[in-house]
ROVEX-447115 format. One line per 4 residues: their letters; for each residue x, y, z of N, C-alpha, C. Coordinates in steps of 0.02 Angstrom, whole numbers, padded with zeros to 5 digits. Example, Ala and Ser with C-alpha at 12.3 -4.5 7.8 and 13.67 -1.06 7.14 Angstrom:
ROVEX-447115
AS = 00660/-00284/00390/00615/-00225/00390/00660/-00165/00390 ~ 00642/-00112/00354/00684/-00053/00357/00645/00002/00394
This chain:
ROVEX-447115
MIKK = 01056/-00777/00822/00987/-00764/00844/00970/-00691/00833 ~ 00910/-00679/00809/00888/-00610/00797/00882/-00575/00864 ~ 00909/-00515/00866/00913/-00478/00929/00863/-00421/00930 ~ 00826/-00416/00984/00779/-00361/00993/00816/-00301/01021
LNAP = 00802/-00243/00991/00837/-00182/01012/00786/-00133/01040 ~ 00805/-00098/01094/00760/-00050/01125/00778/00022/01109 ~ 00837/00033/01082/00859/00101/01066/00820/00129/01006 ~ 00815/00195/01000/00781/00224/00942/00813/00200/00877
FLNP = 00773/00193/00825/00798/00170/00761/00848/00219/00732 ~ 00830/00283/00734/00873/00335/00704/00891/00386/00758 ~ 00956/00398/00767/00976/00450/00814/00973/00518/00779 ~ 00976/00573/00817/00969/00640/00786/01018/00654/00729
EEVE = 01079/00629/00735/01129/00640/00682/01108/00604/00618 ~ 01081/00543/00624/01058/00507/00566/00999/00542/00533 ~ 00953/00566/00575/00894/00600/00549/00914/00663/00510 ~ 00960/00702/00538/00983/00762/00504/01019/00744/00439
GVFL = 01056/00689/00440/01089/00666/00379/01040/00648/00325 ~ 00985/00614/00343/00934/00597/00295/00901/00660/00267 ~ 00888/00708/00312/00857/00771/00289/00900/00807/00237 ~ 00965/00811/00250/01009/00845/00204/01013/00809/00136
IVLS = 01013/00743/00138/01013/00705/00076/00949/00717/00037 ~ 00892/00714/00072/00827/00723/00039/00821/00795/00013 ~ 00843/00843/00052/00840/00913/00030/00878/00923/-00035 ~ 00939/00897/-00037/00980/00905/-00096/00951/00870/-00157
KTQE = 00931/00807/-00148/00907/00768/-00205/00838/00790/-00228 ~ 00795/00810/-00181/00728/00834/-00200/00733/00898/-00240 ~ 00774/00944/-00218/00783/01006/-00255/00811/00993/-00325 ~ 00856/00944/-00329/00885/00925/-00393/00831/00897/-00440
LISG = 00788/00854/-00412/00737/00823/-00453/00683/00871/-00474 ~ 00659/00914/-00428/00603/00958/-00444/00625/01016/-00488 ~ 00690/01029/-00492/00714/01082/-00537/00734/01053/-00604 ~ 00729/00986/-00610/00749/00953/-00672/00689/00922/-00707
EHSS = 00686/00855/-00706/00636/00820/-00746/00565/00834/-00724 ~ 00553/00850/-00659/00485/00860/-00635/00465/00934/-00639 ~ 00511/00978/-00655/00498/01049/-00667/00456/01080/-00612 ~ 00408/01123/-00631/00371/01162/-00581/00309/01127/-00556
RFVG = 00301/01064/-00570/00242/01028/-00546/00241/01024/-00470 ~ 00299/01032/-00439/00303/01022/-00367/00309/01088/-00330 ~ 00274/01138/-00354/00273/01202/-00318/00246/01192/-00248 ~ 00194/01151/-00243/00169/01132/-00177/00114/01178/-00152
VSGF = 00129/01241/-00144/00079/01287/-00117/00024/01299/-00168 ~ -00035/01315/-00144/-00090/01329/-00188/-00075/01390/-00230 ~ -00094/01388/-00294/-00082/01444/-00338/-00095/01422/-00409 ~ -00062/01455/-00458/-00072/01438/-00528/-00005/01431/-00563
DFSS = -00002/01383/-00610/00058/01369/-00646/00044/01377/-00720 ~ 00091/01405/-00757/00083/01416/-00828/00074/01350/-00866 ~ 00027/01349/-00914/00016/01288/-00953/00027/01299/-01027 ~ -00008/01348/-01057/-00002/01357/-01130/-00030/01425/-01150
IREK = -00024/01440/-01215/-00052/01502/-01245/-00111/01483/-01289 ~ -00165/01521/-01285/-00223/01508/-01328/-00259/01573/-01344 ~ -00308/01570/-01389/-00346/01630/-01407/-00392/01651/-01350 ~ -00400/01717/-01343/-00442/01743/-01289/-00515/01729/-01302
QPDD = -00549/01707/-01249/-00621/01696/-01250/-00656/01754/-01215 ~ -00720/01767/-01230/-00755/01825/-01200/-00753/01828/-01124 ~ -00752/01771/-01090/-00753/01771/-01017/-00684/01770/-00986 ~ -00630/01773/-01026/-00562/01774/-00999/-00545/01843/-00971
PSKR = -00519/01848/-00910/-00500/01913/-00882/-00443/01945/-00922 ~ -00444/02010/-00927/-00395/02045/-00968/-00324/02038/-00940 ~ -00317/02024/-00874/-00251/02018/-00844/-00213/01958/-00870 ~ -00249/01911/-00904/-00215/01853/-00931/-00192/01863/-01003
IDWA = -00205/01920/-01032/-00184/01933/-01101/-00108/01934/-01104 ~ -00081/01897/-01151/-00009/01898/-01164/00003/01945/-01222 ~ 00020/02008/-01206/00026/02060/-01257/00084/02045/-01305 ~ 00137/02016/-01278/00194/02001/-01322/00174/01949/-01375
KSTF = 00140/01896/-01355/00119/01846/-01403/00065/01872/-01450 ~ 00024/01918/-01425/-00030/01946/-01466/-00004/01987/-01524 ~ 00057/02013/-01518/00085/02052/-01574/00094/02009/-01636 ~ 00104/01943/-01627/00113/01898/-01684/00048/01887/-01723
TGFN = -00010/01902/-01692/-00074/01895/-01726/-00103/01963/-01744 ~ -00063/02016/-01734/-00089/02083/-01748/-00144/02102/-01700 ~ -00143/02072/-01641/-00192/02084/-01588/-00263/02063/-01609 ~ -00267/02020/-01660/-00332/01995/-01682/-00324/01922/-01706
PLMV = -00335/01874/-01663/-00363/01881/-01596/-00309/01896/-01544 ~ -00333/01916/-01485/-00287/01923/-01429/-00270/01853/-01402 ~ -00209/01846/-01375/-00187/01782/-01348/-00183/01787/-01271 ~ -00204/01734/-01237/-00202/01733/-01164/-00161/01674/-01140
REMV = -00137/01681/-01078/-00099/01627/-01047/-00147/01580/-01011 ~ -00145/01516/-01030/-00185/01465/-00997/-00150/01444/-00933 ~ -00185/01446/-00877/-00155/01430/-00812/-00188/01367/-00784 ~ -00148/01327/-00752/-00173/01267/-00719/-00166/01276/-00643
EERT = -00220/01262/-00607/-00217/01271/-00535/-00175/01215/-00503 ~ -00128/01236/-00461/-00087/01188/-00424/-00117/01178/-00354 ~ -00114/01116/-00331/-00140/01101/-00265/-00090/01059/-00226 ~ -00092/01066/-00162/-00053/01020/-00121/-00088/00952/-00121
VEVL = -00050/00901/-00107/-00077/00833/-00103/-00065/00808/-00032 ~ -00117/00786/00001/-00110/00759/00068/-00078/00690/00065 ~ -00026/00680/00104/00012/00618/00104/00001/00583/00172 ~ -00026/00523/00169/-00036/00483/00229/00014/00426/00230
IVAD = 00058/00425/00280/00106/00371/00288/00076/00319/00335 ~ 00070/00257/00312/00047/00202/00353/00107/00158/00368 ~ 00129/00155/00431/00192/00123/00448/00183/00064/00495 ~ 00212/00008/00476/00209/-00054/00514/00260/-00051/00571
ASLS = 00236/-00059/00633/00281/-00061/00691/00272/-00126/00730 ~ 00250/-00178/00695/00239/-00243/00727/00305/-00272/00751 ~ 00301/-00325/00789/00360/-00350/00824/00417/-00369/00777 ~ 00401/-00393/00717/00454/-00414/00672/00500/-00356/00652
TRFG = 00473/-00295/00653/00513/-00237/00633/00563/-00217/00688 ~ 00555/-00245/00748/00598/-00226/00804/00660/-00271/00810 ~ 00670/-00313/00762/00726/-00359/00765/00774/-00346/00708 ~ 00837/-00366/00719/00887/-00358/00667/00953/-00388/00688
LNGI = 01006/-00368/00654/01073/-00393/00668/01122/-00335/00669 ~ 01174/-00342/00710/01228/-00293/00712/01203/-00222/00726 ~ 01153/-00218/00770/01128/-00152/00790/01080/-00119/00742 ~ 01064/-00152/00686/01018/-00123/00636/00956/-00167/00633
TIGH = 00898/-00136/00642/00834/-00172/00640/00798/-00160/00574 ~ 00748/-00201/00562/00704/-00190/00504/00668/-00123/00513 ~ 00649/-00108/00575/00616/-00044/00589/00660/00016/00574 ~ 00726/00007/00578/00773/00059/00559/00762/00078/00485
GIAR = 00753/00026/00443/00741/00039/00372/00674/00073/00362 ~ 00622/00052/00398/00556/00084/00392/00560/00156/00414 ~ 00596/00170/00469/00604/00239/00493/00638/00282/00440 ~ 00687/00254/00405/00721/00292/00352/00674/00307/00294
VIAT = 00629/00260/00280/00579/00273/00227/00532/00328/00249 ~ 00509/00326/00312/00466/00378/00338/00500/00446/00332 ~ 00563/00449/00352/00600/00512/00349/00608/00536/00277 ~ 00623/00490/00231/00633/00509/00161/00569/00535/00130
VGFS = 00514/00499/00139/00450/00520/00111/00426/00584/00146 ~ 00431/00584/00213/00406/00642/00251/00443/00706/00235 ~ 00509/00703/00235/00548/00763/00220/00537/00787/00148 ~ 00531/00740/00102/00518/00759/00033/00452/00795/00027
AAII = 00400/00769/00060/00335/00801/00060/00339/00870/00092 ~ 00376/00875/00147/00383/00940/00181/00417/00991/00136 ~ 00466/00970/00098/00503/01016/00055/00459/01044/00000 ~ 00414/01003/-00027/00368/01028/-00078/00303/01052/-00048
QDPV = 00302/01059/00018/00248/01090/00055/00182/01052/00051 ~ 00187/00986/00053/00128/00944/00059/00115/00926/00132 ~ 00054/00927/00155/00038/00906/00223/00047/00830/00230 ~ 00072/00808/00287/00085/00737/00298/00051/00715/00363
AQLV = 00020/00656/00362/-00007/00625/00421/00022/00555/00426 ~ 00013/00523/00484/00043/00457/00493/-00001/00412/00537 ~ -00010/00351/00512/-00043/00299/00550/00008/00245/00565 ~ 00023/00233/00629/00070/00181/00650/00029/00124/00681
FTDD = 00046/00062/00664/00009/00007/00692/00055/-00051/00711 ~ 00033/-00088/00762/00064/-00152/00780/00010/-00205/00770 ~ 00019/-00263/00801/-00030/-00316/00793/-00098/-00298/00825 ~ -00097/-00257/00877/-00161/-00242/00911/-00170/-00170/00932
RSSF = -00121/-00127/00919/-00125/-00057/00940/-00107/-00012/00881 ~ -00130/00050/00884/-00114/00098/00832/-00115/00169/00861 ~ -00090/00215/00822/-00095/00287/00838/-00099/00325/00773 ~ -00131/00382/00776/-00137/00424/00716/-00118/00495/00733
ESFG = -00076/00524/00692/-00058/00594/00699/-00084/00631/00638 ~ -00124/00683/00649/-00158/00718/00594/-00110/00756/00550 ~ -00136/00782/00495/-00096/00814/00444/-00063/00878/00471 ~ 00000/00885/00452/00039/00944/00469/00092/00954/00416
MGKN = 00126/01011/00420/00176/01027/00369/00242/01046/00401 ~ 00295/01036/00364/00361/01060/00386/00405/01006/00416 ~ 00468/01023/00423/00519/00977/00449/00503/00956/00521 ~ 00483/01002/00564/00470/00985/00634/00413/00935/00641
HVLY = 00364/00940/00597/00309/00892/00599/00334/00822/00580 ~ 00377/00818/00531/00405/00753/00511/00447/00724/00568 ~ 00485/00766/00602/00524/00743/00660/00478/00714/00713 ~ 00421/00745/00723/00373/00720/00772/00345/00652/00750
LLDL = 00333/00644/00685/00308/00581/00659/00359/00525/00670 ~ 00423/00542/00661/00475/00492/00673/00477/00472/00746 ~ 00471/00520/00791/00468/00505/00863/00409/00460/00879 ~ 00353/00475/00847/00292/00436/00858/00302/00364/00836
YQDH = 00335/00354/00780/00346/00286/00756/00391/00246/00803 ~ 00438/00279/00834/00487/00245/00876/00465/00237/00949 ~ 00407/00264/00967/00385/00262/01036/00319/00223/01042 ~ 00323/00161/01064/00264/00119/01069/00216/00142/01124
DRLS = 00239/00182/01171/00195/00205/01225/00139/00250/01198 ~ 00148/00277/01139/00098/00322/01110/00045/00284/01069 ~ 00054/00218/01062/00005/00178/01025/-00051/00161/01073 ~ -00103/00201/01072/-00155/00197/01124/-00222/00171/01099
RDFL = -00230/00162/01034/-00295/00141/01008/-00296/00067/00991 ~ -00352/00034/01004/-00360/-00035/00984/-00358/-00039/00908 ~ -00330/-00093/00882/-00321/-00098/00810/-00325/-00170/00786 ~ -00359/-00180/00730/-00361/-00244/00696/-00337/-00234/00625
LKNL = -00286/-00271/00605/-00255/-00262/00540/-00305/-00274/00483 ~ -00353/-00318/00495/-00402/-00332/00442/-00447/-00271/00429 ~ -00447/-00224/00476/-00487/-00163/00468/-00445/-00103/00445 ~ -00386/-00117/00418/-00341/-00062/00400/-00372/-00014/00350
SETV = -00405/-00039/00299/-00434/00005/00248/-00487/00050/00277 ~ -00528/00023/00324/-00579/00064/00356/-00547/00118/00399 ~ -00493/00100/00433/-00458/00149/00475/-00429/00205/00431 ~ -00399/00186/00376/-00369/00236/00331/-00422/00282/00302
SGEI = -00476/00253/00277/-00529/00293/00246/-00562/00340/00297 ~ -00560/00320/00360/-00590/00362/00412/-00546/00421/00432 ~ -00481/00418/00413/-00435/00471/00433/-00421/00522/00378 ~ -00424/00501/00315/-00408/00548/00261/-00469/00592/00247
RRTS = -00455/00656/00235/-00508/00705/00228/-00529/00714/00155 ~ -00483/00702/00109/-00497/00708/00038/-00450/00661/00001 ~ -00454/00662/-00065/-00412/00618/-00105/-00339/00627/-00085 ~ -00305/00572/-00069/-00238/00575/-00040/-00191/00525/-00073
LVVF = -00128/00536/-00061/-00076/00489/-00078/-00060/00449/-00015 ~ -00076/00384/-00016/-00065/00341/00042/-00004/00297/00029 ~ 00045/00301/00074/00107/00263/00067/00110/00211/00123 ~ 00103/00148/00105/00101/00093/00153/00171/00062/00157
ISDF = 00202/00066/00217/00271/00043/00227/00272/-00015/00275 ~ 00301/-00071/00254/00304/-00131/00297/00357/-00178/00271 ~ 00374/-00229/00313/00416/-00283/00288/00374/-00338/00257 ~ 00308/-00338/00270/00261/-00385/00242/00281/-00458/00255
LSPE = 00311/-00469/00313/00328/-00538/00333/00267/-00575/00358 ~ 00216/-00538/00377/00155/-00569/00401/00104/-00575/00344 ~ 00074/-00634/00334/00022/-00641/00282/-00036/-00594/00294 ~ -00050/-00577/00357/-00104/-00531/00372/-00090/-00461/00344
TVNA = -00027/-00441/00345/-00009/-00376/00318/-00020/-00375/00242 ~ -00002/-00429/00209/-00014/-00434/00137/-00088/-00433/00122 ~ -00127/-00471/00161/-00200/-00473/00150/-00232/-00405/00161 ~ -00203/-00364/00205/-00231/-00297/00219/-00229/-00253/00157
CKGL = -00185/-00270/00110/-00179/-00231/00048/-00241/-00237/00004 ~ -00279/-00292/00014/-00340/-00301/-00026/-00388/-00244/-00014 ~ -00397/-00227/00051/-00442/-00172/00068/-00416/-00106/00043 ~ -00350/-00096/00048/-00321/-00034/00023/-00330/-00027/-00052
ADLA = -00326/-00084/-00088/-00335/-00082/-00160/-00404/-00056/-00178 ~ -00454/-00069/-00135/-00522/-00043/-00148/-00525/00033/-00143 ~ -00478/00062/-00104/-00477/00135/-00098/-00442/00169/-00156 ~ -00408/00128/-00198/-00367/00156/-00252/-00409/00187/-00308
SVND = -00474/00174/-00309/-00516/00205/-00360/-00523/00280/-00349 ~ -00512/00301/-00287/-00517/00373/-00270/-00450/00401/-00249 ~ -00410/00362/-00213/-00346/00384/-00187/-00289/00351/-00225 ~ -00229/00378/-00217/-00169/00348/-00245/-00136/00307/-00189
IVVL = -00137/00241/-00195/-00111/00196/-00144/-00047/00163/-00170 ~ 00008/00170/-00134/00071/00139/-00155/00100/00101/-00096 ~ 00140/00052/-00111/00170/00008/-00061/00246/00011/-00065 ~ 00278/00023/-00008/00350/00020/-00002/00368/-00039/00043
MVDA = 00399/-00089/00014/00418/-00149/00050/00492/-00145/00068 ~ 00506/-00145/00133/00575/-00141/00157/00604/-00211/00160 ~ 00660/-00221/00126/00693/-00286/00125/00713/-00306/00196 ~ 00689/-00364/00217/00704/-00388/00284/00754/-00445/00284
SFAF = 00777/-00465/00225/00819/-00525/00221/00886/-00517/00257 ~ 00911/-00454/00261/00975/-00442/00293/00975/-00465/00366 ~ 00916/-00461/00398/00910/-00478/00469/00915/-00554/00480 ~ 00914/-00592/00426/00916/-00665/00431/00982/-00694/00406
ELPR = 01032/-00651/00399/01099/-00673/00382/01133/-00693/00447 ~ 01112/-00750/00474/01133/-00770/00541/01203/-00800/00541 ~ 01238/-00793/00597/01307/-00820/00602/01308/-00895/00592 ~ 01362/-00920/00562/01369/-00992/00553/01377/-01025/00621
TSSS = 01354/-01087/00625/01358/-01124/00687/01387/-01193/00674 ~ 01420/-01219/00724/01449/-01286/00718/01398/-01340/00732 ~ 01341/-01320/00758/01288/-01368/00773/01253/-01392/00710 ~ 01231/-01453/00709/01195/-01479/00652/01123/-01456/00650
WVGC = 01094/-01443/00709/01025/-01421/00715/01021/-01362/00764 ~ 00979/-01315/00746/00972/-01254/00787/00898/-01241/00800 ~ 00881/-01232/00864/00812/-01216/00882/00801/-01141/00880 ~ 00747/-01119/00848/00731/-01048/00843/00660/-01035/00869
YDAE = 00652/-00975/00895/00587/-00955/00921/00565/-00891/00886 ~ 00505/-00893/00857/00477/-00835/00822/00438/-00794/00874 ~ 00467/-00737/00893/00437/-00696/00946/00370/-00666/00924 ~ 00359/-00659/00859/00297/-00628/00835/00239/-00679/00835
SGRH = 00252/-00740/00811/00200/-00790/00807/00197/-00835/00868 ~ 00254/-00838/00906/00258/-00881/00964/00273/-00954/00948 ~ 00292/-00967/00886/00305/-01036/00865/00379/-01053/00871 ~ 00393/-01117/00883/00461/-01143/00885/00474/-01183/00821
KIFS = 00537/-01181/00798/00554/-01219/00738/00627/-01241/00743 ~ 00640/-01301/00719/00708/-01328/00717/00736/-01321/00647 ~ 00793/-01290/00639/00826/-01282/00574/00890/-01324/00572 ~ 00903/-01353/00515/00968/-01384/00504/01017/-01328/00489
AREL = 01082/-01342/00496/01133/-01292/00481/01127/-01269/00408 ~ 01109/-01315/00364/01101/-01298/00293/01042/-01251/00283 ~ 00986/-01266/00316/00927/-01222/00311/00942/-01153/00339 ~ 00978/-01151/00393/00995/-01087/00425/01036/-01044/00378
KRLR = 01081/-01077/00341/01124/-01042/00295/01084/-01010/00238 ~ 01028/-01042/00220/00986/-01019/00164/00928/-00975/00187 ~ 00926/-00960/00251/00869/-00924/00278/00860/-00856/00246 ~ 00916/-00820/00236/00910/-00754/00205/00880/-00759/00136
HKVF = 00902/-00808/00098/00876/-00817/00030/00801/-00832/00032 ~ 00780/-00873/00080/00709/-00891/00085/00666/-00831/00103 ~ 00692/-00788/00147/00655/-00728/00166/00649/-00681/00106 ~ 00704/-00674/00068/00703/-00632/00008/00651/-00657/-00041
AYQE = 00650/-00723/-00052/00602/-00753/-00099/00531/-00745/-00073 ~ 00522/-00750/-00007/00455/-00742/00022/00429/-00671/00009 ~ 00472/-00621/00020/00451/-00552/00008/00439/-00540/-00067 ~ 00477/-00572/-00108/00467/-00565/-00181/00399/-00591/-00201
EAAA = 00380/-00648/-00172/00314/-00677/-00186/00259/-00632/-00158 ~ 00270/-00604/-00098/00221/-00559/-00068/00211/-00497/-00111 ~ 00265/-00470/-00138/00261/-00411/-00182/00220/-00428/-00245 ~ 00231/-00487/-00272/00194/-00508/-00332/00119/-00514/-00316
DIEK = 00103/-00541/-00257/00033/-00548/-00237/00000/-00479/-00229 ~ 00036/-00431/-00201/00009/-00364/-00192/-00002/-00330/-00259 ~ 00045/-00340/-00305/00038/-00310/-00371/-00022/-00339/-00408 ~ -00037/-00403/-00396/-00096/-00433/-00427/-00160/-00400/-00401
MGLE = -00157/-00369/-00343/-00215/-00333/-00315/-00224/-00265/-00349 ~ -00175/-00246/-00390/-00179/-00182/-00425/-00140/-00126/-00394 ~ -00098/-00141/-00345/-00058/-00090/-00312/00014/-00092/-00336 ~ 00045/-00035/-00341/00115/-00032/-00362/00160/-00041/-00300
VLRV = 00212/-00082/-00308/00257/-00098/-00253/00328/-00077/-00270 ~ 00360/-00043/-00223/00431/-00029/-00229/00467/-00066/-00172 ~ 00513/-00110/-00190/00554/-00145/-00140/00617/-00105/-00129 ~ 00632/-00089/-00067/00692/-00049/-00052/00735/-00087/-00002
SPES = 00800/-00085/-00013/00847/-00118/00032/00887/-00067/00071 ~ 00886/-00071/00139/00925/-00025/00179/01000/-00029/00164 ~ 01022/-00083/00133/01092/-00092/00117/01112/-00060/00051 ~ 01062/-00039/00012/01075/-00012/-00055/01100/00061/-00052
KQFH = 01148/00077/-00094/01172/00146/-00099/01120/00190/-00134 ~ 01073/00159/-00169/01021/00196/-00204/00957/00202/-00163 ~ 00961/00187/-00099/00902/00185/-00056/00861/00249/-00062 ~ 00892/00306/-00048/00856/00369/-00049/00835/00389/-00120
DDIL = 00878/00377/-00169/00862/00394/-00238/00801/00356/-00262 ~ 00799/00291/-00248/00743/00250/-00270/00677/00275/-00240 ~ 00678/00290/-00176/00617/00313/-00142/00595/00381/-00169 ~ 00642/00427/-00176/00625/00494/-00199/00597/00494/-00270
HFFL = 00629/00456/-00315/00602/00452/-00383/00532/00423/-00382 ~ 00522/00371/-00343/00457/00338/-00339/00405/00385/-00310 ~ 00422/00418/-00255/00374/00462/-00222/00357/00522/-00265 ~ 00407/00554/-00295/00394/00614/-00334/00357/00598/-00399
DRRL = 00368/00539/-00427/00328/00519/-00485/00255/00510/-00465 ~ 00243/00480/-00408/00174/00473/-00384/00145/00541/-00367 ~ 00185/00584/-00338/00162/00651/-00320/00143/00690/-00383 ~ 00180/00680/-00438/00163/00712/-00501/00094/00691/-00524
QGSR = 00078/00627/-00517/00012/00603/-00534/-00039/00633/-00488 ~ -00022/00637/-00423/-00068/00665/-00373/-00083/00738/-00384 ~ -00033/00775/-00412/-00042/00847/-00422/-00093/00862/-00476 ~ -00112/00811/-00514/-00162/00820/-00566/-00233/00808/-00540
IRN = -00238/00784/-00478/-00303/00770/-00449/-00339/00835/-00434 ~ -00400/00839/-00452/-00441/00898/-00436/-00491/00878/-00384 ~ -00487/00910/-00325/-00531/00891/-00271/-00593/00933/-00271
């Protein structure tokens, strides 16, 4: 039987471990294939060399390159303005995320995604905000920067007492659009076990014409690897929907496979809406690598946005 856990998803040691992993891998990635695109702070980044135009300031003249043209014409350095990208994390904290097996919940995986995305954004100096929602309540924490802000967001996700606003999942896109101040990278994290959560992506897809909307689906199938039983039939209760269902021992054995297939179908439905989906498994050794590559690739696209 799926067990509900009341303890925090991530203890301080786990959080610090995730931070060190993200710090190491993010620095490795941004100093390699992604180069200086992830400077983060506002400023200018070198782009190319071109001929000087009458309105170009003299401080941009590249005297060394100009020697190759005999100073006629003069050559200037073309600079591209770098901007930070606001990152909004939308995190599912509905009842299904509070269950798991062997002390690990689905919410534990979602919390790890929040930490991975949040710390990565903090390292490249992007402001991060977070919208946490359940079936009927939500909370929003405004944009902030740095490791301590991400730690606060993690605490917020794990503490249901802070969910103080009325919330309807069907209004998710309106809630998101009301919180972001300018073009943003919106990261929607959920197990998507509820059809309503999948349907909420339709509204988010409408925001994709202006914002960058991505979906991270946390594999929930591990939580349904239930112990074998000698009984031929097993009664189960779905705490989220309130429904009862009788499973045969054979059906129970295949439950994990069915959940995996259900999420696979949900991911395909979301992709048909025009949103990109990354499925991540808390059991995978590539968990952090997959998220970081995905996030930084999207951040590279976001860094080209001119607000």
